[in-house]
C-alpha positions, 0 to 999 in steps of 0.5 A: 534220961529223964522221965515223969512216972506216978509213984503213988495215987496223985503223985509223979516224980522225975527220976533217971532212966536208961536211954533205950537202944535199938535192938530189933531191925524194925526199931526206931529210937524216938526223941518224944517231943509233945505229950498230950494228957488223956483222960485215960492217963487221969484215970491211972493217976486218980485211981491206979487202975482202968479196970483189971490193968492195974499200976505197979509203981513206979510206972511210966503213963502217957500215950498222945505223943509226937517225935523225932526220929533219932535213929533207925534199925537196919531194916527200917526204910519208910522214916529216917533220923531227923523225921518228925512223927506221929506215933500210933501208940497201938503194937499189933501182932498181925498174927493172931485171928483179930488181925487177920480179920482187920481188927488191929485194935482188938489183937489178943497180943495188943501192946499199947503205950502207957497201958499196965502190962501191956508197956510204958509210956511216953512221959520220957525223952527218948522212946523205942517203937516199931517203924509202923508206927511211926507216920512221918509228917513231912512238915504238913502239920505241927507237933502239936497238932501231931500229938492231938491225931491220937485222940483225934482218930478215937473221934474219928473212928467212933463216927465212922463206925457209927456210919454217919450219913450226911446230914444226920443230927446227932447229940454228943454227951460229954465234951472233952478232948474226945467228945469234941473230936467226935464233934469235930470228925462228925462236922467233917464227914457231912452231920447236920445238926450236932448237940453237944452237952457238958456238965462244966459251962467252960467246955459248953462255951467251947463247944458252941464256938467250935461247931456245935449247933448247940450246948447245954450243961445238964445240970442247969437245964433239961438238956433232953427236952431242949434237943428234943425241942429241936428235934421232936423226931430224935436224933440219929446217933448219939455219942456217949462220951462222958462214960456216966449213967446219966448220960446213957440215960439221956442218950437213949431219950435223945435218939430216934427209932433205928438210931445208933448209940455210941459208946465211947467214954471210959467210966470209972465203974464196971457196969452199967444199966439201960432201960430195957423197955425204952431200948427194945421199942426203939430198936436201938443199935449199941455199939462200943469202940475199942480205942481207934482202927486203921483212921490215924493216916486219914486223921492226919490227912484230915488236920493238914488239909483243914478239914479237922481244926484240933489246934484250939483244944490245946489251953495249957503247956507244961515242962516235963519237969511240971508234969504232976501240975499238968495231971492235977489240973487236967484231974481236977477240970480247973483253970478252963483246961481242955488239952494240957500239952507237955513239952519235952 
């Protein structure tokens, strides 16, 4: 079968790899249908690593996908051949202390698609996943929406973890797919005013047209002053989705005393800093998210019910043979790209 693999920095090749086979009773053989190109995939593409997770070439990336069930193990009960599914990319052990605490996303033995040291990715024609990771869509959402559910769950989890209350005012710094997912989730869960920033004008315009109260470019205006003119007491929650020091500093300035800073973005560096004086004088709460936890089914329900409109994030389509072009497009922020989707 065909697979797109990283063979060096900023280079992918299409190679033939063995088609996987069912070995365990809970195994599901999946025919991969749609794969979204994620920012974390691009980190591996551009730098070959995220923190201590370092690529060893050749390597299969990709974790946002939808699929069709091709075959099932003897113990599988919840899906059958022909079912279309959302694929949950995280496989938890359900035995460690973190899992017992209900924190499967920080499982000590977590295996995640497309993560060095944990598992190969989904940029291939077929793959094996356990039954628990295959969530049938029953025709209620499209295969494209099914692939988008993975990034949307991160935004949804971030908003739920921030304990957003109805009519809260929020800022979202960085409007890539994860920032936009936070925006969609915040709007659906009752946020009143949503202020969005990005250094790319086309993403600023996209946010304005898809749910932001206001959006601006920090390289063209003082976004802190602009937002505080509209919210002089500060915002209740700031979602840092850019993974940049500048955005962290802006978030601290924007928050009201007692506000919540949600760290969502993945920086390319190992350490960040905070203005301690401003942090403690405001008594800010700082929270991080580790992907998502127990939000996939809710995300699917919100999308199928029309409460979360995420389709417009897909701006470009590529065949598997052009996966390298898709990654170059996203890495270079070219041609107004928000989300590139690879069709298998």
